[in-house]
N, CA, C and O atoms as a GROMACS GRO file, in nm:
protein
  368
    1MET      N    1  18.000  13.722   8.307
    1MET     CA    2  18.141  13.706   8.331
    1MET      C    3  18.202  13.842   8.355
    1MET      O    4  18.166  13.939   8.289
    2VAL      N    5  18.293  13.851   8.449
    2VAL     CA    6  18.368  13.974   8.475
    2VAL      C    7  18.502  13.963   8.403
    2VAL      O    8  18.573  13.863   8.417
    3ALA      N    9  18.536  14.066   8.325
    3ALA     CA   10  18.658  14.063   8.244
    3ALA      C   11  18.740  14.189   8.270
    3ALA      O   12  18.689  14.288   8.322
    4ASN      N   13  18.867  14.184   8.231
    4ASN     CA   14  18.953  14.303   8.231
    4ASN      C   15  18.941  14.369   8.095
    4ASN      O   16  18.912  14.302   7.996
    5ARG      N   17  18.963  14.499   8.091
    5ARG     CA   18  18.953  14.572   7.964
    5ARG      C   19  19.049  14.514   7.861
    5ARG      O   20  19.017  14.508   7.742
    6GLU      N   21  19.170  14.470   7.905
    6GLU     CA   22  19.267  14.413   7.812
    6GLU      C   23  19.216  14.282   7.751
    6GLU      O   24  19.248  14.249   7.637
    7ASP      N   25  19.135  14.209   7.829
    7ASP     CA   26  19.081  14.083   7.781
    7ASP      C   27  18.995  14.100   7.656
    7ASP      O   28  18.989  14.013   7.570
    8ILE      N   29  18.928  14.214   7.648
    8ILE     CA   30  18.828  14.230   7.542
    8ILE      C   31  18.870  14.325   7.432
    8ILE      O   32  18.786  14.369   7.353
    9GLU      N   33  18.999  14.357   7.424
    9GLU     CA   34  19.045  14.444   7.315
    9GLU      C   35  19.012  14.381   7.180
    9GLU      O   36  18.967  14.451   7.089
   10ASP      N   37  19.035  14.252   7.166
   10ASP     CA   38  18.996  14.180   7.045
   10ASP      C   39  18.868  14.105   7.080
   10ASP      O   40  18.872  13.992   7.128
   11ARG      N   41  18.755  14.169   7.056
   11ARG     CA   42  18.626  14.115   7.098
   11ARG      C   43  18.595  13.979   7.037
   11ARG      O   44  18.541  13.891   7.104
   12GLU      N   45  18.628  13.962   6.911
   12GLU     CA   46  18.600  13.833   6.847
   12GLU      C   47  18.683  13.722   6.912
   12GLU      O   48  18.629  13.615   6.943
   13ALA      N   49  18.811  13.745   6.932
   13ALA     CA   50  18.896  13.644   6.995
   13ALA      C   51  18.846  13.612   7.136
   13ALA      O   52  18.846  13.496   7.177
   14PHE      N   53  18.804  13.715   7.210
   14PHE     CA   54  18.754  13.695   7.345
   14PHE      C   55  18.625  13.613   7.343
   14PHE      O   56  18.608  13.521   7.423
   15ALA      N   57  18.533  13.646   7.253
   15ALA     CA   58  18.408  13.572   7.242
   15ALA      C   59  18.434  13.426   7.205
   15ALA      O   60  18.372  13.336   7.261
   16ARG      N   61  18.525  13.403   7.113
   16ARG     CA   62  18.557  13.265   7.074
   16ARG      C   63  18.624  13.189   7.190
   16ARG      O   64  18.601  13.069   7.206
   17LYS      N   65  18.704  13.259   7.270
   17LYS     CA   66  18.764  13.197   7.388
   17LYS      C   67  18.655  13.155   7.486
   17LYS      O   68  18.660  13.045   7.542
   18LEU      N   69  18.556  13.241   7.509
   18LEU     CA   70  18.446  13.207   7.598
   18LEU      C   71  18.366  13.088   7.546
   18LEU      O   72  18.327  13.001   7.624
   19LEU      N   73  18.342  13.084   7.416
   19LEU     CA   74  18.272  12.969   7.358
   19LEU      C   75  18.350  12.840   7.381
   19LEU      O   76  18.292  12.737   7.414
   20GLN      N   77  18.480  12.846   7.362
   20GLN     CA   78  18.563  12.727   7.384
   20GLN      C   79  18.560  12.687   7.531
   20GLN      O   80  18.556  12.568   7.563
   21MET      N   81  18.562  12.785   7.620
   21MET     CA   82  18.555  12.755   7.763
   21MET      C   83  18.422  12.686   7.796
   21MET      O   84  18.418  12.595   7.878
   22TYR      N   85  18.314  12.731   7.732
   22TYR     CA   86  18.185  12.663   7.753
   22TYR      C   87  18.195  12.518   7.705
   22TYR      O   88  18.156  12.425   7.776
   23LYS      N   89  18.246  12.500   7.584
   23LYS     CA   90  18.255  12.365   7.527
   23LYS      C   91  18.341  12.273   7.614
   23LYS      O   92  18.313  12.154   7.626
   24ASP      N   93  18.448  12.329   7.673
   24ASP     CA   94  18.538  12.252   7.758
   24ASP      C   95  18.489  12.245   7.903
   24ASP      O   96  18.547  12.173   7.985
   25ASP      N   97  18.384  12.320   7.935
   25ASP     CA   98  18.332  12.333   8.072
   25ASP      C   99  18.446  12.371   8.166
   25ASP      O  100  18.466  12.308   8.271
   26SER      N  101  18.521  12.476   8.128
   26SER     CA  102  18.641  12.512   8.202
   26SER      C  103  18.631  12.648   8.273
   26SER      O  104  18.734  12.707   8.306
   27PHE      N  105  18.511  12.698   8.295
   27PHE     CA  106  18.496  12.820   8.376
   27PHE      C  107  18.529  12.784   8.520
   27PHE      O  108  18.493  12.676   8.567
   28HIS      N  109  18.597  12.871   8.591
   28HIS     CA  110  18.639  12.843   8.728
   28HIS      C  111  18.523  12.842   8.826
   28HIS      O  112  18.521  12.761   8.918
   29SER      N  113  18.426  12.928   8.807
   29SER     CA  114  18.319  12.942   8.906
   29SER      C  115  18.187  12.881   8.862
   29SER      O  116  18.090  12.881   8.939
   30THR      N  117  18.180  12.829   8.741
   30THR     CA  118  18.055  12.774   8.690
   30THR      C  119  18.082  12.640   8.623
   30THR      O  120  18.178  12.627   8.546
   31LYS      N  121  17.999  12.543   8.651
   31LYS     CA  122  18.004  12.415   8.582
   31LYS      C  123  17.867  12.391   8.520
   31LYS      O  124  17.764  12.414   8.585
   32PHE      N  125  17.864  12.346   8.398
   32PHE     CA  126  17.740  12.326   8.326
   32PHE      C  127  17.699  12.180   8.329
   32PHE      O  128  17.781  12.091   8.311
   33SER      N  129  17.572  12.158   8.351
   33SER     CA  130  17.518  12.023   8.346
   33SER      C  131  17.484  11.990   8.202
   33SER      O  132  17.414  12.066   8.135
   34THR      N  133  17.533  11.878   8.154
   34THR     CA  134  17.503  11.837   8.017
   34THR      C  135  17.420  11.709   8.016
   34THR      O  136  17.412  11.640   7.914
   35ASP      N  137  17.357  11.676   8.130
   35ASP     CA  138  17.279  11.553   8.135
   35ASP      C  139  17.158  11.559   8.043
   35ASP      O  140  17.101  11.454   8.009
   36ARG      N  141  17.117  11.676   8.002
   36ARG     CA  142  17.008  11.691   7.905
   36ARG      C  143  17.060  11.735   7.769
   36ARG      O  144  16.982  11.768   7.680
   37GLY      N  145  17.190  11.736   7.753
   37GLY     CA  146  17.251  11.776   7.627
   37GLY      C  147  17.319  11.911   7.639
   37GLY      O  148  17.316  11.975   7.744
   38TYR      N  149  17.378  11.952   7.530
   38TYR     CA  150  17.447  12.080   7.525
   38TYR      C  151  17.349  12.190   7.484
   38TYR      O  152  17.240  12.163   7.434
   39ALA      N  153  17.390  12.314   7.507
   39ALA     CA  154  17.306  12.429   7.475
   39ALA      C  155  17.278  12.437   7.325
   39ALA      O  156  17.359  12.396   7.242
   40THR      N  157  17.161  12.492   7.294
   40THR     CA  158  17.123  12.511   7.154
   40THR      C  159  17.140  12.657   7.113
   40THR      O  160  17.114  12.692   6.998
   41SER      N  161  17.183  12.741   7.205
   41SER     CA  162  17.226  12.879   7.179
   41SER      C  163  17.291  12.930   7.307
   41SER      O  164  17.267  12.877   7.416
   42ILE      N  165  17.373  13.033   7.293
   42ILE     CA  166  17.441  13.090   7.409
   42ILE      C  167  17.431  13.242   7.400
   42ILE      O  168  17.457  13.300   7.294
   43ASP      N  169  17.394  13.306   7.509
   43ASP     CA  170  17.390  13.452   7.521
   43ASP      C  171  17.478  13.490   7.640
   43ASP      O  172  17.456  13.442   7.751
   44MET      N  173  17.577  13.576   7.616
   44MET     CA  174  17.669  13.616   7.722
   44MET      C  175  17.674  13.768   7.734
   44MET      O  176  17.679  13.840   7.634
   45ASN      N  177  17.672  13.815   7.857
   45ASN     CA  178  17.695  13.956   7.888
   45ASN      C  179  17.826  13.962   7.964
   45ASN      O  180  17.846  13.888   8.060
   46ILE      N  181  17.917  14.051   7.922
   46ILE     CA  182  18.049  14.060   7.982
   46ILE      C  183  18.059  14.195   8.054
   46ILE      O  184  18.024  14.300   8.000
   47TYR      N  185  18.107  14.189   8.179
   47TYR     CA  186  18.117  14.306   8.265
   47TYR      C  187  18.262  14.326   8.309
   47TYR      O  188  18.339  14.231   8.314
   48LEU      N  189  18.297  14.452   8.340
   48LEU     CA  190  18.432  14.481   8.388
   48LEU      C  191  18.444  14.467   8.540
   48LEU      O  192  18.555  14.452   8.591
   49GLY      N  193  18.333  14.471   8.612
   49GLY     CA  194  18.338  14.458   8.757
   49GLY      C  195  18.203  14.423   8.815
   49GLY      O  196  18.101  14.433   8.747
   50LYS      N  197  18.203  14.381   8.940
   50LYS     CA  198  18.079  14.341   9.006
   50LYS      C  199  17.979  14.456   9.014
   50LYS      O  200  17.859  14.434   9.003
   51GLU      N  201  18.030  14.577   9.034
   51GLU     CA  202  17.938  14.692   9.040
   51GLU      C  203  17.868  14.714   8.906
   51GLU      O  204  17.754  14.760   8.903
   52ASP      N  205  17.935  14.681   8.795
   52ASP     CA  206  17.872  14.691   8.663
   52ASP      C  207  17.760  14.588   8.649
   52ASP      O  208  17.658  14.616   8.585
   53ILE      N  209  17.778  14.471   8.708
   53ILE     CA  210  17.673  14.369   8.706
   53ILE      C  211  17.551  14.422   8.781
   53ILE      O  212  17.438  14.412   8.733
   54GLU      N  213  17.576  14.480   8.897
   54GLU     CA  214  17.466  14.535   8.977
   54GLU      C  215  17.394  14.647   8.903
   54GLU      O  216  17.272  14.660   8.913
   55ASP      N  217  17.469  14.727   8.828
   55ASP     CA  218  17.410  14.837   8.752
   55ASP      C  219  17.349  14.789   8.620
   55ASP      O  220  17.276  14.863   8.555
   56GLY      N  221  17.380  14.666   8.580
   56GLY     CA  222  17.329  14.612   8.455
   56GLY      C  223  17.397  14.668   8.332
   56GLY      O  224  17.338  14.670   8.223
   57GLU      N  225  17.522  14.716   8.347
   57GLU     CA  226  17.593  14.778   8.235
   57GLU      C  227  17.706  14.690   8.185
   57GLU      O  228  17.817  14.694   8.237
   58SER      N  229  17.677  14.609   8.085
   58SER     CA  230  17.780  14.523   8.028
   58SER      C  231  17.864  14.603   7.928
   58SER      O  232  17.817  14.702   7.871
   59VAL      N  233  17.989  14.559   7.909
   59VAL     CA  234  18.077  14.625   7.813
   59VAL      C  235  18.075  14.553   7.678
   59VAL      O  236  18.127  14.603   7.578
   60MET      N  237  18.015  14.436   7.678
   60MET     CA  238  18.014  14.356   7.556
   60MET      C  239  17.909  14.247   7.569
   60MET      O  240  17.886  14.193   7.678
   61THR      N  241  17.845  14.215   7.458
   61THR     CA  242  17.757  14.098   7.454
   61THR      C  243  17.806  14.006   7.343
   61THR      O  244  17.859  14.051   7.242
   62ALA      N  245  17.787  13.878   7.364
   62ALA     CA  246  17.822  13.779   7.262
   62ALA      C  247  17.709  13.677   7.258
   62ALA      O  248  17.663  13.628   7.361
   63GLU      N  249  17.665  13.646   7.138
   63GLU     CA  250  17.559  13.547   7.118
   63GLU      C  251  17.607  13.444   7.017
   63GLU      O  252  17.674  13.477   6.920
   64TYR      N  253  17.572  13.323   7.041
   64TYR     CA  254  17.602  13.213   6.949
   64TYR      C  255  17.468  13.150   6.918
   64TYR      O  256  17.414  13.074   6.999
   65ARG      N  257  17.415  13.181   6.800
   65ARG     CA  258  17.279  13.141   6.765
   65ARG      C  259  17.280  13.045   6.647
   65ARG      O  260  17.368  13.051   6.560
   66PRO      N  261  17.180  12.955   6.645
   66PRO     CA  262  17.171  12.865   6.530
   66PRO      C  263  17.134  12.942   6.404
   66PRO      O  264  17.059  13.040   6.409
   67VAL      N  265  17.186  12.897   6.292
   67VAL     CA  266  17.152  12.957   6.164
   67VAL      C  267  17.006  12.928   6.132
   67VAL      O  268  16.935  13.012   6.075
   68GLU      N  269  16.960  12.809   6.170
   68GLU     CA  270  16.822  12.765   6.149
   68GLU      C  271  16.763  12.722   6.282
   68GLU      O  272  16.815  12.631   6.348
   69TYR      N  273  16.655  12.787   6.322
   69TYR     CA  274  16.589  12.747   6.446
   69TYR      C  275  16.501  12.625   6.421
   69TYR      O  276  16.460  12.598   6.308
   70GLY      N  277  16.473  12.553   6.529
   70GLY     CA  278  16.384  12.437   6.519
   70GLY      C  279  16.453  12.308   6.479
   70GLY      O  280  16.388  12.205   6.462
   71LYS      N  281  16.584  12.313   6.464
   71LYS     CA  282  16.660  12.193   6.430
   71LYS      C  283  16.720  12.134   6.557
   71LYS      O  284  16.722  12.200   6.661
   72ASP      N  285  16.768  12.013   6.550
   72ASP     CA  286  16.823  11.945   6.666
   72ASP      C  287  16.975  11.961   6.670
   72ASP      O  288  17.048  11.862   6.674
   73TYR      N  289  17.022  12.088   6.670
   73TYR     CA  290  17.165  12.117   6.672
   73TYR      C  291  17.206  12.163   6.811
   73TYR      O  292  17.126  12.221   6.884
   74ASP      N  293  17.331  12.136   6.848
   74ASP     CA  294  17.385  12.193   6.971
   74ASP      C  295  17.521  12.256   6.942
   74ASP      O  296  17.585  12.223   6.842
   75VAL      N  297  17.565  12.346   7.030
   75VAL     CA  298  17.685  12.425   7.004
   75VAL      C  299  17.814  12.346   7.006
   75VAL      O  300  17.914  12.390   6.951
   76VAL      N  301  17.813  12.229   7.070
   76VAL     CA  302  17.935  12.148   7.078
   76VAL      C  303  17.949  12.055   6.958
   76VAL      O  304  18.056  12.047   6.897
   77ASN      N  305  17.842  11.987   6.924
   77ASN     CA  306  17.849  11.887   6.817
   77ASN      C  307  17.822  11.941   6.677
   77ASN      O  308  17.855  11.874   6.579
   78ASN      N  309  17.764  12.059   6.666
   78ASN     CA  310  17.729  12.115   6.535
   78ASN      C  311  17.772  12.261   6.522
   78ASN      O  312  17.690  12.344   6.484
   79PRO      N  313  17.898  12.295   6.550
   79PRO     CA  314  17.939  12.436   6.549
   79PRO      C  315  17.921  12.503   6.413
   79PRO      O  316  17.906  12.625   6.407
   80ASP      N  317  17.922  12.427   6.305
   80ASP     CA  318  17.904  12.484   6.172
   80ASP      C  319  17.761  12.531   6.148
   80ASP      O  320  17.734  12.598   6.048
   81LYS      N  321  17.670  12.497   6.236
   81LYS     CA  322  17.529  12.535   6.223
   81LYS      C  323  17.495  12.660   6.305
   81LYS      O  324  17.378  12.695   6.320
   82PHE      N  325  17.599  12.726   6.360
   82PHE     CA  326  17.578  12.842   6.446
   82PHE      C  327  17.652  12.964   6.394
   82PHE      O  328  17.750  12.953   6.321
   83GLN      N  329  17.601  13.081   6.434
   83GLN     CA  330  17.661  13.208   6.393
   83GLN      C  331  17.692  13.290   6.517
   83GLN      O  332  17.612  13.294   6.611
   84LEU      N  333  17.808  13.354   6.519
   84LEU     CA  334  17.851  13.438   6.630
   84LEU      C  335  17.809  13.582   6.604
   84LEU      O  336  17.825  13.635   6.494
   85TYR      N  337  17.754  13.646   6.708
   85TYR     CA  338  17.718  13.787   6.706
   85TYR      C  339  17.786  13.855   6.824
   85TYR      O  340  17.782  13.804   6.936
   86ILE      N  341  17.848  13.969   6.798
   86ILE     CA  342  17.909  14.047   6.905
   86ILE      C  343  17.845  14.185   6.903
   86ILE      O  344  17.844  14.254   6.801
   87ASP      N  345  17.792  14.222   7.018
   87ASP     CA  346  17.721  14.350   7.031
   87ASP      C  347  17.614  14.365   6.923
   87ASP      O  348  17.593  14.474   6.869
   88GLY      N  349  17.548  14.254   6.892
   88GLY     CA  350  17.437  14.255   6.796
   88GLY      C  351  17.478  14.246   6.651
   88GLY      O  352  17.391  14.240   6.563
   89LYS      N  353  17.608  14.246   6.622
   89LYS     CA  354  17.654  14.241   6.483
   89LYS      C  355  17.707  14.104   6.448
   89LYS      O  356  17.783  14.044   6.525
   90GLU      N  357  17.667  14.053   6.333
   90GLU     CA  358  17.710  13.923   6.286
   90GLU      C  359  17.859  13.924   6.255
   90GLU      O  360  17.908  14.015   6.189
   91ILE      N  361  17.931  13.821   6.304
   91ILE     CA  362  18.073  13.806   6.277
   91ILE      C  363  18.089  13.696   6.173
   91ILE      O  364  18.043  13.584   6.193
   92LYS      N  365  18.153  13.727   6.065
   92LYS     CA  366  18.172  13.630   5.955
   92LYS      C  367  18.287  13.538   5.984
   92LYS      O  368  18.318  13.450   5.904
   0.00000   0.00000   0.00000
């Protein structure tokens, strides 16, 4: 995703907004197929511009990982079974 610097001043709020957008399938340029179910984890790299994507230099990463792997949880129906990480650090 390409973001503005102002968008990511509050990284946790921005990451949670992206998670909600995934759950609502409300990204403007991407639609997710859920015919096989919802994601069991999410990894996002956030960039300030297209040239940063080409260079591979993200300004932020956000991960939504299950607390326990190997279970039949998904990010939409079991949000209490997942943990948010921003730039590799666990968010409580």
